[in-house]
C-alpha distance (Angstrom), angle and dihedral (degrees) to the residues before:
residue distance angle dihedral
M1 . . .
K2 3.78 . .
K3 3.80 110.2 .
F4 3.77 126.4 -145.7
K5 3.77 136.5 173.4
L6 3.76 109.5 -65.8
R7 3.76 118.6 -134.5
S8 3.81 90.7 -129.3
K9 3.81 90.0 59.4
E10 3.81 88.0 76.0
W11 3.81 87.6 65.4
F12 3.80 104.5 33.3
D13 3.82 108.6 28.2
N14 3.79 115.2 29.9
P15 3.84 110.1 136.0
D16 3.81 89.8 -175.8
D17 3.80 89.6 66.8
P18 3.83 109.6 30.9
G19 3.80 94.2 164.7
L20 3.79 96.2 60.3
T21 3.81 92.6 35.6
A22 3.80 88.8 57.2
L23 3.78 90.6 48.2
Y24 3.81 93.4 52.9
L25 3.80 93.9 41.1
E26 3.79 105.6 46.0
R27 3.80 101.5 64.6
Y28 3.80 93.4 49.9
L29 3.80 88.1 61.6
N30 3.80 94.3 63.5
Y31 3.80 97.2 83.8
G32 3.78 103.2 44.5
L33 3.79 108.3 -69.5
K34 3.79 115.3 126.8
R35 3.76 129.0 -139.6
E36 3.80 90.4 -114.6
D37 3.84 89.4 55.7
L38 3.77 89.4 60.7
Q39 3.81 100.7 34.7
S40 3.81 105.2 38.3
G41 3.79 100.2 79.3
K42 3.79 96.9 -92.5
P43 3.82 112.0 145.2
I44 3.78 117.6 -119.6
I45 3.80 108.0 -126.5
G46 3.77 118.7 -160.3
I47 3.80 119.5 -147.8
A48 3.79 107.4 -155.1
Q49 3.80 97.9 -148.7
S50 3.81 110.2 -152.9
G51 3.79 95.8 170.0
S52 3.79 123.4 102.1
D53 3.78 140.3 133.7
L54 3.80 87.3 -90.4
S55 3.81 90.0 55.3
P56 3.82 106.4 51.2
C57 3.81 93.0 169.4
N58 3.83 89.5 62.7
R59 3.80 99.5 27.7
H60 3.83 95.6 106.2
F61 3.81 89.4 68.1
Q62 3.80 85.1 80.1
A63 3.81 87.5 68.2
L64 3.80 94.9 36.5
S65 3.80 92.2 54.5
K66 3.82 91.3 80.8
T67 3.81 90.3 57.7
I68 3.81 91.2 45.2
K69 3.80 90.2 51.8
D70 3.80 91.3 48.6
G71 3.80 89.2 55.8
I72 3.80 92.0 48.5
R73 3.80 92.7 49.7
E74 3.80 93.9 46.7
A75 3.81 89.4 55.8
G76 3.83 91.3 49.4
G77 3.78 101.4 -98.8
V78 3.79 133.6 126.5
P79 3.83 113.9 -126.6
M80 3.78 121.8 -142.2
E81 3.79 115.3 -177.7
F82 3.79 121.2 -158.2
P83 3.82 134.5 170.9
T84 3.77 125.4 -107.3
H85 3.79 124.9 -150.9
P86 3.84 107.4 -78.0
I87 3.78 115.6 -110.3
Q88 3.81 118.5 179.6
E89 3.79 116.4 170.3
T90 3.79 94.5 -153.7
G91 3.79 96.6 41.6
K92 3.82 110.1 42.4
R93 3.80 122.3 88.0
P94 2.97 134.9 -126.8
T95 3.83 85.7 15.1
A96 3.79 137.4 -46.3
A97 3.81 88.1 -126.1
L98 3.80 88.2 74.1
D99 3.81 89.0 65.3
R100 3.81 100.1 46.1
N101 3.80 91.8 87.3
L102 3.80 91.4 41.0
S103 3.81 90.8 54.4
Y104 3.81 89.3 46.4
L105 3.80 91.9 52.9
S106 3.79 92.5 47.5
L107 3.80 93.4 49.4
V108 3.82 92.4 48.4
E109 3.80 89.8 54.9
V110 3.81 92.2 49.3
L111 3.80 96.2 46.4
Y112 3.79 93.7 45.0
G113 3.79 100.7 37.4
Y114 3.80 101.3 43.6
P115 3.85 131.2 64.6
I116 3.81 96.0 -95.1
D117 3.81 122.3 144.3
G118 3.80 98.2 -179.0
V119 3.79 137.4 -1.4
I120 3.78 141.1 -144.7
L121 3.79 109.3 -146.0
T122 3.80 109.6 -150.4
T123 3.79 108.5 -153.4
G124 3.78 139.0 174.3
C125 3.78 123.1 122.2
D126 3.79 115.6 71.1
K127 3.80 105.8 -88.9
T128 3.81 97.1 32.4
T129 3.82 91.9 76.9
P130 3.82 99.8 51.3
A131 3.81 92.3 40.7
A132 3.80 90.5 53.7
L133 3.80 94.9 45.2
M134 3.81 91.9 46.5
A135 3.80 90.0 54.3
A136 3.80 93.2 45.2
A137 3.80 88.7 52.0
T138 3.80 93.7 50.6
V139 3.81 96.8 46.0
N140 3.83 95.2 35.0
I141 3.79 101.0 -158.0
P142 3.84 119.0 140.3
S143 3.80 104.9 -67.9
I144 3.78 137.0 174.0
V145 3.80 131.2 -172.2
L146 3.79 120.9 -131.0
S147 3.79 113.8 -171.1
G148 3.78 117.7 -152.2
G149 3.78 90.0 -143.2
P150 3.80 134.0 -129.1
M151 3.78 128.8 -70.8
L152 3.79 120.7 -96.8
D153 3.79 116.0 -87.4
G154 3.79 112.9 -74.9
N155 3.78 123.5 -134.7
Y156 3.80 132.3 -159.6
K157 3.80 121.3 -179.3
G158 3.78 92.1 -23.3
K159 3.80 96.8 -47.4
K160 3.82 130.0 102.1
A161 3.78 110.8 -94.4
G162 3.78 111.5 -154.9
S163 3.80 126.8 -165.6
G164 3.77 112.6 -94.7
T165 3.80 93.2 -9.4
I166 3.80 92.2 77.7
I167 3.81 90.0 48.5
W168 3.82 92.0 56.4
E169 3.82 87.4 49.1
A170 3.81 91.4 48.3
R171 3.81 91.2 50.3
K172 3.78 89.6 59.2
L173 3.80 93.9 45.4
H174 3.81 90.4 49.2
A175 3.81 91.4 48.7
K176 3.81 89.5 51.8
G177 3.80 90.1 50.5
E178 3.82 92.5 -117.4
I179 3.82 95.1 122.3
D180 3.81 133.2 28.5
Y181 3.81 130.4 -134.2
D182 3.80 95.0 -88.1
E183 3.80 94.1 51.8
F184 3.81 89.1 47.1
M185 3.81 88.6 58.2
D186 3.82 91.9 43.9
M187 3.81 91.3 54.0
A188 3.79 91.2 50.3
A189 3.81 93.1 48.0
A190 3.81 91.7 50.2
S191 3.80 90.4 65.0
A192 3.82 93.1 61.4
P193 3.84 105.4 61.2
S194 3.82 99.9 147.7
I195 3.78 147.3 4.0
G196 3.79 115.9 -59.2
H197 3.79 141.1 69.1
C198 3.83 129.1 -69.9
N199 3.79 113.6 -34.3
T200 3.81 92.9 -150.5
M201 3.80 126.1 77.7
G202 3.79 87.9 -93.0
T203 3.77 125.5 138.1
A204 3.82 94.3 -71.6
S205 3.81 96.2 55.9
S206 3.81 91.0 36.3
M207 3.81 95.2 53.3
N208 3.80 93.4 44.8
S209 3.80 87.7 50.0
I210 3.80 88.3 51.0
A211 3.80 89.6 52.8
E212 3.79 88.5 56.0
A213 3.81 92.0 45.3
L214 3.81 89.2 51.3
G215 3.80 88.4 55.5
M216 3.81 93.2 -115.0
S217 3.82 98.3 120.9
L218 3.78 134.5 45.4
P219 3.83 113.6 -84.1
G220 3.80 113.7 -85.8
G221 3.79 93.3 11.8
A222 3.80 101.1 111.7
I223 3.80 100.6 75.7
I224 3.82 106.6 28.0
P225 3.84 103.1 130.8
A226 3.79 112.4 -109.0
P227 3.83 96.8 -117.8
Y228 3.83 95.6 47.6
K229 3.80 120.3 108.7
E230 3.81 87.6 -127.5
R231 3.81 87.6 67.7
T232 3.81 89.5 59.3
D233 3.81 90.7 45.6
I234 3.80 94.1 52.7
S235 3.81 90.9 46.0
F236 3.81 89.4 58.8
K237 3.81 91.9 45.2
T238 3.81 91.1 48.9
G239 3.81 89.6 53.2
K240 3.80 90.4 53.1
R241 3.78 94.7 43.5
I242 3.81 97.3 53.8
V243 3.81 90.5 58.5
E244 3.80 89.7 54.1
M245 3.79 90.1 47.3
V246 3.80 90.8 56.1
F247 3.82 91.8 54.9
E248 3.82 89.4 45.5
N249 3.83 90.1 47.9
L250 3.82 87.2 -132.5
T251 3.79 102.1 170.3
P252 3.83 132.8 180.0
S253 3.82 91.5 -104.0
K254 3.81 89.3 64.8
I255 3.80 91.9 50.6
M256 3.81 108.0 32.3
T257 3.79 96.4 62.8
K258 3.79 127.0 147.6
E259 3.81 88.5 -93.1
A260 3.80 89.6 55.3
F261 3.81 91.6 52.2
E262 3.80 89.1 50.8
N263 3.80 88.6 53.1
A264 3.78 89.1 52.3
V265 3.82 91.1 56.2
Y266 3.81 92.4 47.8
V267 3.79 92.2 50.9
S268 3.82 93.0 43.0
S269 3.78 91.7 55.0
A270 3.80 93.0 46.5
I271 3.82 93.6 52.5
G272 3.82 96.9 42.7
A273 3.78 90.2 -115.1
S274 3.77 126.1 -160.8
S275 3.79 121.5 -76.8
N276 3.82 86.3 -124.3
C277 3.80 91.2 69.8
P278 3.84 98.1 80.6
P279 3.84 96.5 62.0
H280 3.82 92.3 40.5
L281 3.81 94.4 50.0
T282 3.80 90.4 45.3
A283 3.81 89.5 53.2
I284 3.82 92.9 49.9
A285 3.81 91.0 49.0
R286 3.81 92.1 49.8
H287 3.81 92.2 52.2
M288 3.80 88.9 46.9
G289 3.81 90.7 51.9
V290 3.80 93.0 -119.0
D291 3.81 118.3 142.5
F292 3.79 100.9 -127.1
N293 3.80 118.9 140.1
L294 3.78 135.8 -175.5
D295 3.81 94.7 -95.4
Q296 3.82 89.5 68.7
W297 3.81 89.0 73.3
E298 3.79 92.1 67.0
K299 3.80 97.0 31.5
L300 3.81 94.3 52.9
G301 3.76 104.7 20.2
H302 3.80 113.0 34.7
S303 3.82 93.8 79.0
I304 3.82 92.3 51.5
P305 3.82 112.8 107.1
L306 3.80 123.4 -126.6
L307 3.81 107.0 -103.5
A308 3.81 103.0 166.0
N309 3.79 112.9 79.9
C310 3.79 92.2 -156.0
Q311 3.80 135.1 131.0
P312 2.96 132.7 -62.7
A313 3.82 91.5 28.4
G314 3.82 93.8 28.0
E315 3.79 143.2 9.4
H316 3.80 112.6 -85.9
L317 3.81 135.3 73.2
M318 3.78 133.6 -134.7
E319 3.80 99.1 -87.2
G320 3.79 88.6 57.8
F321 3.80 91.1 43.0
F322 3.80 90.8 54.3
K323 3.80 92.5 49.4
A324 3.80 89.6 47.9
G325 3.83 92.7 59.0
G326 3.80 104.6 -80.8
I327 3.79 124.0 -147.5
P328 3.86 95.2 -22.3
A329 3.81 88.9 59.7
I330 3.82 91.1 49.0
M331 3.80 91.3 49.4
K332 3.80 92.4 49.3
E333 3.81 89.3 53.4
L334 3.80 90.6 51.1
I335 3.79 90.6 50.3
K336 3.81 89.5 57.6
D337 3.79 88.9 65.5
K338 3.80 93.5 37.8
K339 3.80 91.4 -111.8
L340 3.78 96.3 136.6
N341 3.79 135.4 68.7
I342 3.79 96.0 -123.8
K343 3.82 95.9 -176.5
A344 3.80 92.7 62.1
L345 3.82 111.9 124.0
T346 3.81 121.2 -121.1
V347 3.81 138.3 -165.9
T348 3.81 89.0 -90.1
G349 3.80 88.6 69.5
K350 3.80 86.4 -116.2
T351 3.79 132.5 96.2
I352 3.78 128.0 -101.3
E353 3.79 88.0 -104.9
E354 3.80 93.0 53.8
N355 3.81 92.9 45.6
L356 3.80 92.1 52.8
N357 3.80 95.6 49.0
M358 3.78 90.9 114.6
K359 3.78 140.5 94.1
I360 3.81 116.7 -101.5
D361 3.80 123.2 -169.2
V362 3.78 101.6 -139.8
N363 3.80 125.6 -159.1
R364 3.80 102.0 -141.8
D365 3.79 93.0 -160.2
V366 3.81 88.2 66.4
I367 3.81 103.3 27.7
K368 3.77 113.2 36.9
S369 3.78 125.7 -153.2
Y370 3.79 121.5 -108.2
E371 3.80 88.5 -113.4
N372 3.81 93.9 50.7
P373 3.83 107.5 32.6
L374 3.76 130.1 168.7
S375 3.80 87.4 -112.1
H376 3.80 139.0 -14.6
N377 3.83 126.9 -117.1
A378 3.79 91.9 19.1
G379 3.80 101.9 157.9
F380 3.78 129.2 102.6
I381 3.79 125.4 -70.6
V382 3.80 115.7 -141.8
M383 3.79 105.3 -145.6
K384 3.80 127.6 -149.9
S385 3.79 126.8 -163.7
N386 3.78 149.4 173.8
F387 3.84 88.1 -111.1
F388 3.82 102.7 40.9
S389 3.80 139.1 24.3
S390 3.82 99.2 -131.4
A391 3.78 146.2 -4.6
V392 3.78 133.9 164.9
M393 3.79 132.2 -127.7
K394 3.80 123.7 -165.3
T395 3.80 104.8 -139.9
S396 3.81 97.7 -175.9
V397 3.82 90.0 75.8
I398 3.80 97.0 52.2
S399 3.81 100.9 126.3
S400 3.79 125.6 -144.1
E401 3.82 88.0 -112.9
F402 3.81 92.2 54.3
R403 3.81 92.5 43.7
E404 3.78 92.8 49.5
R405 3.80 94.1 48.4
Y406 3.81 100.6 42.1
L407 3.79 112.1 13.9
S408 3.81 106.5 39.0
N409 3.80 104.8 74.1
K410 3.82 103.6 131.6
D411 3.79 91.7 -143.7
S412 3.81 94.7 49.7
L413 3.80 111.0 20.7
N414 3.82 113.2 -165.6
I415 3.81 90.9 4.8
F416 3.80 126.2 104.4
E417 3.80 142.2 154.9
V418 3.79 124.9 -136.3
K419 3.82 140.4 176.2
A420 3.82 117.3 -109.0
V421 3.79 121.5 -121.7
V422 3.81 107.8 -173.1
F423 3.80 128.0 -153.4
E424 3.80 127.0 -171.8
G425 3.78 97.7 -138.3
P426 3.82 133.2 -42.6
E427 3.80 95.3 -65.2
D428 3.80 90.2 59.0
Y429 3.81 90.3 45.8
H430 3.81 94.0 52.7
T431 3.81 91.4 45.5
R432 3.80 97.2 49.1
I433 3.81 109.1 24.3
N434 3.81 91.4 100.5
D435 3.82 94.7 42.5
D436 3.82 106.1 125.9
N437 3.80 89.9 -153.9
L438 3.83 88.7 72.1
K439 3.82 89.3 63.7
I440 3.80 92.5 -148.1
D441 3.80 112.6 -174.6
E442 3.80 138.2 158.0
N443 3.81 89.2 -75.5
S444 3.81 93.0 61.8
I445 3.79 131.7 100.4
L446 3.81 117.1 -150.7
I447 3.82 110.6 -137.3
I448 3.80 124.3 -169.5
R449 3.80 127.3 -173.9
G450 3.77 138.3 177.3
C451 3.80 90.4 58.1
G452 3.82 104.6 105.0
P453 3.82 131.7 107.3
V454 3.81 92.1 -76.9
G455 3.78 101.3 28.9
Y456 3.79 101.9 52.4
P457 3.13 90.1 19.4
G458 3.79 112.0 -111.2
S459 3.83 97.4 16.4
A460 3.78 114.9 -84.4
E461 3.80 131.5 -129.9
V462 3.79 94.3 -122.1
V463 3.80 107.6 110.3
N464 3.82 94.6 93.4
M465 3.80 92.3 86.6
Q466 3.79 117.3 173.7
P467 3.81 120.6 -136.8
P468 3.81 121.3 -99.2
D469 3.78 116.4 -78.4
K470 3.81 93.1 -105.1
L471 3.82 91.2 60.8
L472 3.81 93.4 44.2
K473 3.80 89.0 54.8
K474 3.82 88.4 53.0
G475 3.83 90.5 54.4
I476 3.81 96.8 -102.4
N477 3.81 99.1 133.3
T478 3.80 101.0 167.0
L479 3.79 135.3 39.0
P480 3.81 126.3 -177.4
T481 3.80 109.2 -90.8
L482 3.81 132.7 -169.9
G483 3.77 135.2 -179.2
D484 3.79 150.5 143.1
G485 3.80 91.6 -109.3
R486 3.78 132.7 69.6
Q487 3.79 135.9 -109.1
S488 3.77 133.8 -135.1
G489 3.78 114.8 -82.3
T490 3.80 86.6 -131.0
S491 3.82 91.8 63.4
E492 3.79 121.4 106.1
S493 3.80 92.8 -156.2
P494 3.84 115.2 120.2
S495 3.79 91.0 -141.2
I496 3.79 126.1 168.0
L497 3.79 100.7 -119.9
N498 3.79 145.9 -179.5
V499 3.80 94.3 30.3
S500 3.81 106.2 -165.4
P501 2.95 132.6 -125.8
E502 3.79 91.9 33.9
S503 3.77 124.0 -137.6
A504 3.83 94.4 -109.7
V505 3.82 91.5 66.6
G506 3.80 94.9 44.3
G507 3.80 100.6 -83.5
D508 3.78 115.0 163.3
L509 3.79 91.7 -111.7
L510 3.81 79.4 90.0
I511 3.81 91.7 70.8
I512 3.82 96.6 57.0
K513 3.81 114.2 108.8
T514 3.78 131.5 -165.7
G515 3.79 107.1 -94.4
D516 3.82 95.8 33.6
K517 3.78 116.7 134.3
I518 3.81 115.3 -120.3
K519 3.79 124.4 -165.9
I520 3.81 118.5 -153.4
D521 3.80 118.8 -165.6
L522 3.79 114.6 -179.2
N523 3.80 91.5 -180.0
D524 3.79 91.5 65.5
S525 3.83 95.6 26.7
R526 3.80 90.7 -120.8
I527 3.79 139.1 137.1
D528 3.78 118.7 -171.6
L529 3.78 136.4 -173.6
L530 3.81 106.0 -131.5
V531 3.79 100.4 -139.5
S532 3.78 129.3 105.4
N533 3.79 123.3 -85.0
E534 3.78 87.9 -117.9
E535 3.79 91.4 56.1
I536 3.82 91.4 47.0
K537 3.81 90.0 51.6
K538 3.81 91.4 48.1
R539 3.80 92.2 50.2
K540 3.80 92.6 48.8
E541 3.78 90.4 53.5
N542 3.78 90.9 53.7
T543 3.80 101.1 43.9
K544 3.77 121.3 111.0
L545 3.78 126.8 -159.0
P546 3.80 114.1 -113.2
I547 3.80 118.1 -108.0
L548 3.80 109.5 -113.3
E549 3.78 126.5 -154.7
N550 3.80 121.0 -153.4
Q551 3.78 115.7 -145.8
T552 3.82 97.7 -173.7
P553 3.82 137.4 23.6
W554 3.80 90.8 -110.1
Q555 3.78 91.7 54.7
E556 3.81 89.5 55.5
I557 3.81 93.2 46.6
S558 3.80 92.7 46.0
R559 3.80 94.0 48.7
K560 3.81 90.9 52.0
M561 3.80 93.8 50.7
V562 3.81 110.6 26.1
G563 3.78 122.7 106.6
Q564 3.78 130.9 -149.3
L565 3.80 128.6 -73.3
E566 3.81 92.3 -111.0
T567 3.81 89.5 64.9
G568 3.79 95.7 41.0
S569 3.81 100.4 -87.8
C570 3.81 88.2 -97.5
L571 3.79 128.1 162.5
E572 3.80 104.8 -94.0
T573 3.80 100.3 -139.8
E574 3.80 120.9 -177.9
T575 3.81 90.6 -118.7
V576 3.79 125.3 47.9
F577 3.79 109.4 -127.5
L578 3.80 111.4 -153.2
D579 3.82 129.6 162.3
I580 3.79 90.3 -11.9
T581 3.81 94.7 177.0
N582 3.80 89.4 66.8
T583 3.80 101.7 27.3
K584 3.81 98.0 43.8
G585 3.80 100.7 31.1
I586 3.79 126.2 -150.0
P587 3.84 114.0 -22.7
R588 3.81 120.0 -106.1
H589 3.80 119.0 -87.4
S590 3.79 119.7 -86.6
H591 3.83 95.4 -137.2
């Protein structure tokens, strides 16, 4: 391999400055490293350790790190493991989304400020993947994603029990009085049978699949279940491969191109990916310097059929999806219809086309063919409105019940009108959803505000609101819902999400009142408030911004700097920081 000057050499082997070289070198020798490890041309490989007791979805990386290090050493590298900011979707209040940008910032500082030549990004739980890829994009040193993999398939009373999805089901059963508290907890526990992240096609599996579609992880690595021996094998191979990538100077900017982001949208649509993927992918693209906006999700992806028969849009879970062929099988199906940029480069040093030159035995019950999909036109719709600039709707989870009730009028297919019922955040929703005075019926739309990146803060997964108990008992399981927050990727609700601009920054969601008529037109991707322009103007003049209380310093900092979901909910710094390793050079000395 062609050798070049390693970045770490500026710290550990600079004969022109022996004093500072000695300072940087000596303390790294106190735990077993040798001088020749640091001064013989071996690349320093960072392992961004996302596992901890606070992050159970990623915790098994603590055990996998030995295998990763073995792979690095075999290829001639020197491993250096360091912790990343913990992000656990089911553990962090007010929302793990608040910490995605904080984890990104922290990782940028580590990768740029320490003697690291390449990095393995350990990912799993929802926000760990975008935070890692955002940082890799900004710093632009050789980087590779290693997913920790999903849990084994859960089972409850003979049926598949999927993460999150079974909890939304249990909520409805509990509201109907069909199960008690203890059975509710038993159902939830059944969906977590092993180490690993969500075993549904929620945000965790979706974002790790996107990493593979982007070309940032080894082929087939996204969905290997965490306990499988193949997960150990790919951890070792990833350790070896990152060392080779350093010598090849194969950086994220050569992989995460516009074509790669297009591939990510194609794959996302085909697998029924989480509704959280659009803002995360937008954020990664922005930090990579790639022009890729929200509208691309509908332009490129809406016509893609649903190929993965996986919860919440289908039946199966991730263990079955892996056995059926996983992401490589999905990508090969997309290639058949020329819906993939096959010349896009990947972390293997080869193209998508070269990586997929292999035979895959596909289980067609789990992974459908392009000619016989689970459903057609399964990608996201990007909605426009007279009271917001954008929102997204995940069409792959539109149930037959929802379609029959709202989208099947012969005179106005995919068009319906509903009455608004407005809630000021999730606390208000939970307090009043069963209030008979609201007169909620099947012709209502549940609207929630105050839940965006500034308002919550961080943007909360609360838009998938279930109907009041009285409707659930009548068999009405889903109402239209809309809000300026997000919803769990494990939810099967076809909510209208990520309304931008949010109410907390003066978005016109503030002017909606309970009782207003709302028209939803999926044919034209529009939602409109059916009141006069004069009334809209009058309401705007009389709206007041909500008073927000910060509970921590980071909440205050984030609220001052964060942008809207339609642009990735990124920190809007005064300067754009792109490819800082090459544009900013080596940081100044510490002494």
